[in-house]
ZAMARGU-4260 file (C-alpha; in steps of 0.2 Angstrom, whole numbers, plus 5000, padded with zeros to 4 digits):
<rodrens>
0) 5000/5000/5000 | 5015/5012/5003 | 5018/5016/4985 | 5001/5017/4978 | 4994/5027/4993
5) 5008/5039/4994 | 5016/5040/4977 | 5005/5042/4962 | 5014/5053/4949 | 5007/5068/4941
10) 5005/5064/4923 | 5019/5071/4912 | 5028/5081/4926 | 5039/5066/4924 | 5042/5072/4907
15) 5055/5084/4915 | 5065/5069/4920 | 5066/5057/4905 | 5079/5053/4892 | 5082/5045/4875
20) 5096/5033/4871 | 5110/5036/4859 | 5118/5026/4845 | 5136/5031/4845 | 5139/5028/4826
25) 5150/5038/4814 | 5141/5052/4805 | 5146/5059/4788 | 5147/5078/4787 | 5132/5080/4776
30) 5121/5068/4787 | 5126/5077/4802 | 5121/5094/4794 | 5105/5086/4789 | 5102/5081/4808
35) 5107/5098/4814 | 5095/5107/4802 | 5081/5095/4807 | 5085/5099/4826 | 5084/5117/4823
40) 5067/5115/4813 | 5060/5105/4828 | 5066/5117/4841 | 5059/5132/4831 | 5042/5123/4830
45) 5041/5120/4848 | 5047/5138/4852 | 5032/5144/4843 | 5020/5131/4850 | 5025/5135/4868
50) 5026/5154/4866 | 5044/5156/4870 | 5050/5173/4863 | 5068/5169/4860 | 5081/5156/4864
55) 5099/5150/4859 | 5107/5133/4858 | 5125/5126/4858 | 5129/5108/4855 | 5146/5100/4858
60) 5151/5083/4851 | 5168/5075/4854 | 5176/5091/4861 | 5170/5102/4845 | 5156/5115/4845
65) 5145/5108/4831 | 5130/5120/4833 | 5126/5137/4839 | 5109/5145/4834 | 5098/5159/4839
70) 5079/5158/4838 | 5066/5172/4839 | 5068/5189/4848 | 5078/5194/4863 | 5067/5209/4866
75) 5048/5209/4862 | 5048/5228/4863 | 5062/5231/4852 | 5061/5216/4841 | 5080/5212/4844
80) 5084/5195/4837 | 5093/5182/4847 | 5110/5178/4842 | 5122/5165/4850 | 5130/5180/4859
85) 5114/5185/4867 | 5115/5184/4886 | 5102/5175/4897 | 5101/5171/4915 | 5104/5152/4918
90) 5097/5151/4936 | 5099/5134/4945 | 5111/5128/4931 | 5124/5139/4941 | 5124/5124/4955
95) 5135/5113/4945 | 5148/5128/4944 | 5148/5128/4963 | 5150/5109/4965 | 5164/5110/4953
100) 5173/5123/4963 | 5171/5113/4979 | 5179/5098/4969 | 5194/5109/4964 | 5196/5114/4983
105) 5195/5095/4987 | 5209/5092/4974 | 5220/5105/4984 | 5216/5099/5001 | 5207/5114/5006
110) 5190/5105/5008 | 5183/5088/5009 | 5166/5082/5002 | 5161/5076/5020 | 5167/5091/5030
115) 5154/5099/5041 | 5149/5116/5033 | 5152/5123/5051 | 5171/5120/5048 | 5170/5135/5037
120) 5155/5144/5043 | 5155/5142/5062 | 5138/5150/5063 | 5129/5138/5052 | 5122/5127/5066
125) 5107/5119/5058 | 5094/5109/5068 | 5094/5092/5059 | 5081/5078/5063 | 5092/5064/5067
130) 5094/5049/5079 | 5112/5053/5079 | 5114/5067/5091 | 5131/5073/5084 | 5125/5073/5065
135) 5130/5088/5056 | 5126/5094/5039 | 5141/5091/5027 | 5146/5099/5011 | 5140/5083/5002
140) 5123/5085/5010 | 5120/5103/5005 | 5126/5100/4988 | 5114/5086/4985 | 5099/5093/4994
145) 5097/5079/5007 | 5097/5090/5023 | 5078/5088/5026 | 5075/5107/5024 | 5064/5114/5011
150) 5067/5128/4999 | 5066/5142/5013 | 5061/5154/4999 | 5055/5168/5011 | 5073/5170/5017
155) 5079/5175/4999 | 5063/5180/4990 | 5066/5200/4991 | 5084/5198/4986 | 5089/5211/4999
160) 5097/5201/5012 | 5116/5196/5011 | 5121/5179/5009 | 5129/5176/5026 | 5114/5185/5035
165) 5102/5173/5025 | 5112/5158/5031 | 5113/5164/5049 | 5094/5167/5049 | 5091/5149/5041
170) 5098/5142/5058 | 5080/5146/5065 | 5071/5135/5053 | 5065/5118/5057 | 5068/5103/5046
175) 5053/5096/5036 | 5059/5078/5036 | 5073/5068/5044 | 5091/5071/5039 | 5096/5062/5024
180) 5079/5054/5022 | 5072/5062/5007 | 5077/5074/4993 | 5071/5092/4996 | 5077/5106/4985
185) 5084/5121/4994 | 5093/5135/4987 | 5098/5142/5004 | 5106/5126/5009 | 5115/5124/4993
190) 5122/5142/4994 | 5131/5138/5010 | 5143/5127/5001 | 5147/5142/4989 | 5150/5153/5003
195) 5160/5140/5013 | 5171/5138/4997 | 5175/5156/4997 | 5180/5156/5015 | 5191/5140/5012
200) 5200/5149/4998 | 5202/5166/5008 | 5191/5175/4995 | 5172/5174/4990 | 5162/5163/4978
205) 5160/5176/4964 | 5179/5179/4963 | 5182/5160/4965 | 5170/5156/4951 | 5177/5170/4940
210) 5196/5165/4943 | 5194/5146/4943 | 5181/5143/4929 | 5176/5158/4919 | 5194/5165/4915
215) 5202/5148/4911 | 5188/5144/4899 | 5187/5161/4891 | 5170/5164/4897 | 5172/5182/4895
220) 5153/5186/4892 | 5149/5178/4909 | 5145/5186/4926 | 5138/5182/4943 | 5128/5197/4946
225) 5112/5205/4939 | 5120/5222/4940 | 5134/5217/4929 | 5123/5208/4917 | 5111/5222/4915
230) 5126/5233/4909 | 5128/5222/4893 | 5118/5227/4879 | 5117/5209/4873 | 5106/5204/4888
235) 5089/5198/4883 | 5073/5204/4892 | 5063/5191/4901 | 5044/5187/4898 | 5030/5175/4903
240) 5016/5171/4892 | 4999/5177/4898 | 4987/5164/4892 | 4972/5175/4897 | 4979/5191/4887
245) 4987/5179/4874 | 5002/5191/4875 | 5019/5192/4883 | 5021/5199/4900 | 5038/5208/4903
250) 5047/5201/4918 | 5062/5212/4924 | 5076/5202/4930 | 5075/5197/4948 | 5090/5201/4959
255) 5096/5184/4964 | 5114/5190/4968 | 5111/5185/4987 | 5110/5166/4982 | 5124/5167/4969
260) 5131/5150/4972 | 5113/5143/4968 | 5108/5153/4953 | 5115/5170/4949 | 5126/5166/4934
265) 5121/5175/4917 | 5129/5168/4901 | 5127/5165/4883 | 5128/5148/4874 | 5146/5151/4867
270) 5153/5153/4884 | 5142/5138/4891 | 5149/5127/4877 | 5166/5129/4885 | 5159/5124/4901
275) 5152/5108/4893 | 5169/5104/4885 | 5177/5105/4902 | 5163/5094/4909 | 5163/5081/4894
280) 5182/5081/4895 | 5182/5075/4912 | 5190/5090/4920 | 5202/5095/4906 | 5200/5110/4894
285) 5212/5112/4879 | 5225/5101/4888 | 5224/5110/4905 | 5216/5100/4920 | 5206/5111/4930
290) 5198/5098/4941 | 5203/5079/4944 | 5193/5067/4935 | 5189/5058/4952 | 5182/5074/4960
295) 5172/5079/4944 | 5164/5061/4944 | 5159/5063/4961 | 5147/5077/4956 | 5140/5065/4944
300) 5137/5052/4956 | 5120/5049/4964 | 5120/5055/4982 | 5101/5053/4985 | 5087/5046/4974
305) 5073/5059/4968 | 5062/5045/4961 | 5065/5026/4958 | 5074/5031/4942 | 5081/5048/4945
310) 5095/5053/4957 | 5104/5069/4962 | 5122/5070/4962 | 5130/5087/4967 | 5123/5100/4956
315) 5117/5088/4943 | 5102/5076/4940 | 5107/5058/4935 | 5097/5045/4927 | 5101/5030/4916
320) 5094/5023/4900 | 5100/5006/4893 | 5116/5009/4904 | 5120/5026/4897 | 5121/5039/4910
325) 5113/5056/4907 | 5119/5071/4917 | 5109/5087/4917 | 5101/5102/4926 | 5089/5115/4922
330) 5087/5133/4928 | 5073/5145/4931 | 5072/5162/4936 | 5059/5176/4933 | 5059/5178/4914
335) 5071/5165/4910 | 5073/5146/4909 | 5088/5135/4904 | 5094/5117/4901 | 5112/5110/4902
340) 5113/5091/4897 | 5126/5078/4894 | 5128/5061/4887 | 5146/5057/4893 | 5147/5040/4885
345) 5142/5048/4868 | 5153/5064/4872 | 5138/5074/4868 | 5131/5089/4877 | 5120/5104/4874
350) 5114/5120/4882 | 5098/5129/4878 | 5094/5146/4885 | 5077/5155/4884 | 5069/5171/4889
355) 5053/5163/4895 | 5048/5159/4913 | 5046/5141/4918 | 5045/5135/4900 | 5044/5116/4897
360) 5054/5117/4881 | 5072/5117/4889 | 5069/5100/4898 | 5059/5093/4882 | 5075/5098/4872
365) 5085/5085/4881 | 5076/5071/4871 | 5075/5081/4855 | 5094/5083/4854 | 5098/5065/4858
370) 5085/5058/4847 | 5088/5069/4832 | 5107/5069/4832 | 5111/5051/4838 | 5097/5039/4833
375) 5094/5032/4816 | 5080/5040/4807 | 5065/5029/4804 | 5055/5029/4789 | 5037/5035/4791
380) 5025/5026/4779 | 5009/5031/4788 | 4996/5043/4781 | 4985/5055/4789 | 4970/5043/4784
385) 4978/5029/4795 | 4976/5040/4811 | 4957/5044/4809 | 4951/5029/4819 | 4960/5035/4834
390) 4955/5054/4833 | 4943/5059/4847 | 4940/5062/4865 | 4946/5052/4880 | 4941/5054/4898
395) 4955/5054/4911 | 4952/5050/4929 | 4969/5048/4937 | 4984/5058/4945 | 4978/5076/4945
400) 4965/5073/4932 | 4947/5072/4936 | 4934/5069/4921 | 4947/5078/4910 | 4946/5077/4892
405) 4962/5071/4882 | 4960/5074/4864 | 4969/5064/4851 | 4972/5073/4835 | 4983/5074/4820
410) 4997/5088/4821 | 5012/5089/4809 | 5007/5073/4800 | 5008/5064/4817 | 4995/5057/4829
415) 4996/5068/4844 | 4988/5069/4862 | 4982/5086/4868 | 4985/5085/4887 | 4974/5098/4896
420) 4983/5112/4904 | 4999/5106/4897 | 5003/5105/4878 | 5000/5094/4862 | 5012/5079/4863
425) 5016/5071/4846 | 5018/5052/4845 | 5030/5040/4836 | 5023/5026/4825 | 5017/5011/4836
430) 5029/4997/4840 | 5026/4979/4839 | 5016/4980/4855 | 5005/4993/4848 | 5012/5007/4860
435) 5014/5024/4853 | 5028/5033/4862 | 5029/5051/4864 | 5042/5059/4852 | 5050/5069/4866
440) 5050/5054/4878 | 5053/5036/4878 | 5046/5035/4895 | 5027/5039/4891 | 5016/5030/4878
445) 4998/5026/4873 | 4989/5012/4865 | 4972/5010/4859 | 4958/4997/4863 | 4946/4991/4850
450) 4929/4981/4851 | 4925/4966/4841 | 4920/4977/4826 | 4937/4986/4827 | 4930/5002/4834
455) 4942/5011/4845 | 4933/5012/4863 | 4948/5017/4874 | 4966/5023/4876 | 4979/5017/4888
460) 4992/5028/4894 | 5009/5021/4901 | 5020/5030/4913 | 5032/5026/4927 | 5027/5007/4926
465) 5009/5011/4928 | 4994/5010/4915 | 4980/5021/4915 | 4963/5018/4907 | 4955/5032/4897
470) 4938/5027/4890 | 4932/5035/4874 | 4919/5049/4876 | 4902/5042/4873 | 4907/5023/4874
475) 4900/5013/4889 | 4912/5000/4895 | 4903/4983/4895 | 4903/4974/4912 | 4915/4959/4914
480) 4905/4953/4929 | 4886/4956/4932 | 4884/4972/4942 | 4873/4964/4954 | 4886/4951/4960
485) 4897/4966/4964 | 4886/4974/4976 | 4891/4964/4991 | 4909/4971/4990 | 4904/4989/4990
490) 4907/5000/5006 | 4921/5008/5017 | 4936/4999/5022 | 4948/5006/5036 | 4967/5006/5034
495) 4971/5011/5052 | 4991/5011/5049 | 4989/5025/5037 | 4973/5033/5045 | 4964/5031/5028
500) 4947/5025/5024 | 4945/5018/5006 | 4929/5016/4997 | 4925/5001/4986 | 4913/5007/4972
505) 4908/5003/4954 | 4916/5014/4941 | 4915/5012/4922 | 4905/4995/4926 | 4920/4989/4935
510) 4924/4986/4954 | 4936/5000/4959 | 4944/5007/4975 | 4944/5025/4979 | 4960/5030/4989
515) 4958/5047/4996 | 4970/5060/4989 | 4975/5048/4975 | 4962/5042/4963 | 4949/5028/4959
520) 4959/5013/4954 | 4949/5001/4944 | 4951/4982/4946 | 4953/4967/4935 | 4941/4952/4938
525) 4947/4940/4951 | 4960/4928/4945 | 4962/4909/4950 | 4968/4914/4968 | 4953/4926/4970
530) 4964/4941/4969 | 4957/4957/4960 | 4972/4965/4952 | 4974/4984/4950 | 4972/4989/4932
535) 4985/5002/4934 | 4999/4991/4940 | 5000/4972/4942 | 5010/4974/4958 | 4995/4977/4969
540) 4980/4967/4972 | 4966/4964/4985 | 4955/4950/4990 | 4939/4951/4999 | 4936/4941/5015
545) 4919/4934/5020 | 4910/4927/5035 | 4904/4909/5035 | 4886/4917/5030 | 4894/4925/5015
550) 4895/4943/5022 | 4910/4953/5017 | 4918/4959/5032 | 4936/4965/5027 | 4948/4965/5012
555) 4966/4961/5011 | 4978/4972/5001 | 4994/4965/4994 | 5009/4974/4989 | 5028/4972/4989
560) 5026/4955/4998 | 5016/4963/5012 | 4998/4960/5016 | 4987/4973/5024 | 4969/4969/5031
565) 4956/4983/5031 | 4941/4979/5040 | 4924/4985/5032 | 4916/5000/5043 | 4899/5003/5045
570) 4891/5012/5031 | 4881/5027/5035 | 4869/5036/5024 | 4877/5052/5018 | 4869/5069/5021
575) 4863/5079/5006 | 4871/5096/5002 | 4857/5105/5010 | 4860/5095/5026 | 4878/5099/5026
580) 4874/5117/5024 | 4862/5115/5039 | 4875/5106/5049 | 4887/5121/5046 | 4873/5134/5049
585) 4878/5142/5033 | 4861/5153/5035 | 4866/5158/5053 | 4883/5162/5048 | 4877/5173/5034
590) 4867/5183/5045 | 4881/5185/5058 | 4893/5190/5044 | 4881/5204/5039 | 4880/5210/5056
595) 4898/5211/5058 | 4899/5224/5044 | 4916/5228/5039 | 4929/5220/5049 | 4948/5217/5052
600) 4958/5202/5059 | 4976/5204/5065 | 4986/5188/5065 | 5003/5182/5067 | 5011/5171/5054
605) 5026/5159/5056 | 5035/5151/5041 | 5042/5136/5051 | 5053/5130/5037 | 5060/5147/5034
610) 5061/5151/5053 | 5052/5168/5048 | 5039/5176/5059 | 5028/5191/5053 | 5010/5198/5055
615) 4994/5198/5043 | 4980/5210/5043 | 4964/5205/5034 | 4951/5217/5030 | 4934/5211/5024
620) 4920/5222/5017 | 4905/5211/5011 | 4906/5195/5001 | 4917/5202/4986 | 4930/5213/4994
625) 4945/5209/5005 | 4962/5213/5008 | 4977/5204/5016 | 4992/5213/5020 | 5007/5203/5026
630) 5023/5210/5034 | 5038/5199/5036 | 5049/5214/5042 | 5067/5214/5033 | 5061/5199/5023
635) 5048/5209/5014 | 5029/5211/5012 | 5014/5208/5001 | 4997/5215/4998 | 4983/5204/4990
640) 4967/5213/4986 | 4950/5207/4979 | 4937/5220/4973 | 4923/5211/4965 | 4929/5204/4947
645) 4946/5212/4949 | 4961/5206/4960 | 4979/5212/4962 | 4995/5207/4971 | 5009/5218/4975
650) 5025/5212/4985 | 5043/5214/4988 | 5045/5197/4981 | 5040/5201/4963 | 5031/5213/4951
655) 5014/5221/4954 | 5002/5210/4945 | 4983/5211/4941 | 4976/5193/4942 | 4966/5185/4928
660) 4959/5169/4923 | 4962/5155/4936 | 4972/5166/4947 | 4957/5178/4948 | 4945/5164/4952
665) 4957/5157/4965 | 4958/5174/4974 | 4939/5174/4974 | 4938/5158/4982 | 4951/5164/4995
670) 4938/5176/5002 | 4936/5174/5021 | 4917/5172/5018 | 4919/5156/5008 | 4923/5144/5021
675) 4910/5151/5033 | 4896/5155/5021 | 4885/5145/5010 | 4896/5135/4997 | 4882/5136/4985
680) 4885/5154/4982 | 4904/5150/4977 | 4905/5133/4969 | 4897/5126/4953 | 4897/5108/4960
685) 4896/5101/4978 | 4898/5082/4981 | 4897/5073/4997 | 4910/5060/4994 | 4910/5049/5009
690) 4910/5047/5028 | 4927/5045/5036 | 4937/5047/5052 | 4950/5061/5054 | 4960/5062/5070
695) 4947/5051/5079 | 4933/5062/5074 | 4919/5057/5062 | 4919/5068/5047 | 4910/5070/5029
700) 4922/5072/5014 | 4915/5085/5002 | 4921/5090/4985 | 4919/5108/4980 | 4922/5114/4962
705) 4921/5130/4953 | 4924/5133/4935 | 4940/5126/4928 | 4949/5127/4945 | 4956/5111/4953
710) 4943/5103/4965 | 4944/5107/4983 | 4941/5093/4996 | 4935/5098/5013 | 4933/5087/5029
715) 4918/5092/5039 | 4915/5088/5057 | 4900/5077/5057 | 4895/5084/5074 | 4900/5102/5074
720) 4901/5106/5055 | 4918/5113/5057 | 4929/5112/5042 | 4944/5103/5050 | 4955/5100/5034
725) 4956/5107/5016 | 4965/5099/5002 | 4968/5111/4987 | 4979/5113/4972 | 4986/5131/4973
730) 4989/5138/4955 | 5005/5148/4954 | 5009/5160/4940 | 5012/5151/4924 | 4998/5138/4928
735) 5009/5127/4940 | 4999/5119/4952 | 5005/5114/4970 | 4996/5102/4982 | 4992/5111/4998
740) 4985/5105/5014 | 4976/5116/5027 | 4972/5110/5045 | 4960/5122/5054 | 4962/5121/5074
745) 4956/5129/5090 | 4938/5133/5085 | 4929/5146/5095 | 4913/5157/5093 | 4917/5174/5087
750) 4902/5186/5085 | 4890/5171/5082 | 4901/5161/5070 | 4912/5146/5074 | 4929/5149/5067
755) 4946/5142/5069 | 4959/5154/5077 | 4974/5143/5070 | 4978/5136/5053 | 4992/5126/5048
760) 4995/5125/5028 | 5008/5113/5022 | 5016/5109/5006 | 5033/5101/5000 | 5039/5117/4992
765) 5039/5128/5008 | 5034/5117/5022 | 5022/5123/5035 | 5015/5140/5038 | 5006/5143/5055
770) 4993/5158/5055 | 4985/5162/5072 | 4972/5176/5074 | 4975/5188/5088 | 4961/5201/5087
775) 4946/5206/5077 | 4938/5223/5075 | 4920/5223/5068 | 4909/5237/5060 | 4925/5247/5055
780) 4925/5261/5041 | 4934/5256/5025 | 4934/5267/5009 | 4931/5259/4993 | 4949/5265/4987
785) 4956/5254/5001 | 4951/5239/4990 | 4960/5245/4974 | 4979/5242/4970 | 4988/5252/4958
790) 5005/5249/4951 | 5019/5258/4961 | 5027/5273/4953 | 5043/5270/4944
</rodrens>
């Protein structure tokens, strides 16, 4: 149960972590040029499809620079074309420079990979969670993100706090998981290695990386400072594609100088090609050794696993395909995204730099480059007519998808799948097993199911060793077992070890198991051992246990050689939506809110995994206006304002922004009235899913859905009507969704409404944030202008 209940991958997010193999065969000059031309054509097509304003690529093979190319424009406003000399921010691709520097100092005996960071930074006394009381964070730990600390983004978001002050303040943070147990990306932790390297060499990181790497490699256009980069006329402007406006939004360069060793380098592809040559030549550059092969290889060696198939070295992500290692790292900073990737055994590498925020194109380019340059070209004999039987809509209910439509279509004379919220992925021709692999990934494929009349009735999607069924829209799946024979298995079963109640139900005329927080898993009919195997993976199955009278009283789940018995719990009739609203006293709450008039709540806020405390003042004026002002002292501030159908955000962490589309709808559902008022006023769909147990309390689990926002799941106390837990997907700029859990505690009656005075939100990026209400003031005077934000004056 551990794997299924805890790790169901989000479809196609793994696409950022996939790789093609290579055929290391001799290539003639005309053939190579043809492949390079084809690569440029494919990249340009994807650049336009994914709305990347401009980008540049350099490819190195056998210690030679075989391609540099500029695409699109460096400045939308000036229409300046990108050239190989154009400067871009490389973001976290900087990290490998820092690990290489440490390796150089290890060569010289000035550092050791397993030295405690405190040997160089005495103040850096982190409170790790370990059974070993003397455990200390080492250089190897911070360089491989295995410290147990999360991103600590609040410490560095404003860009105003000097590096050593950030590191000193980080010692107030609490770990999120035990030491060396799990990979958690942290720019702050990583930065400590760069600052320590500067100390070990009697200088600073910026000087060290310039003198030890940039100068020997002739990287004369490369800098470690935003200030320096902005003085160069070749610097590209950064952008984010605004889907709602169908236009580019200019993103001024974020000042990330204070996290230099983690992500402040700015460069062009010509300079970065020299960096690739050093790496691919195992630490030598034009006959001069800069780092030993042994210590360079150490940075390429997995120190902790990210997933089953992907590891992290020191500044590099590592994976294998048919025994061939791929060494790569991406980079993202406001307005820019980058990718550096190498196939060392094929002596091939490339760098792609773009002026688009969080673009999927750089990681996708990994597979384009390997496949185009090193694989033999296949002859495509298919015609568009051959694809017609497959074209149509298929319904997805797995991972983060709930009743989402995947559209199969023809694009560029290929069959393709349009994944909602992501992009159109073209498919290769089917292999002998009937699997159509994604062009950009040998790790994801689809196949199609047909009925006895050869009509396509469904699609299967294969990813990460799992198989997901997508029935074709309008097609009813024929029952494999008469539905009346399935009735005795239906009901709720309790997994006490994980504090989870699973529901056995019928979906698509098949017996299925609904695992909270995961998905509904459909089952195959029982085999000769009476085991019902999960259709998503053959590694998990269940059997049902009956009393002598034939009554089902429990189920046994089998996974990884272990057995788990889940007793059936008494099924209660679920309340209606109207009854849920009555339980919550939505009508009474509405009257109480009206009596309160305009009000203000002052709260404290504590970012546990950053160690930062602050205050929040929330102002509310009716059901469509609110303002939240957060003050984190020296770490910065933020203002979020909703006024009817408009909303804005202003902060020291980024640009002033008016919210549109999903971000606007999300802000509306963030109004304080929503959780206390009548949900029918705010959500299009309300479903009472099941009865459950949460922290020894009986609860009703309710799904709330509004428009195209991801569904919110809330756990309502069956006695008091309090919302004890909320599970949401928080939409970020660029459409990225982050799962967030919010626990509400310490309920008390305030002006006739039961409200929590303490909430704890958790996510794996920033950890836990605790908000505690201190005071409330009602019937206050608030001007209309107070709920309008305007851009600050330049």
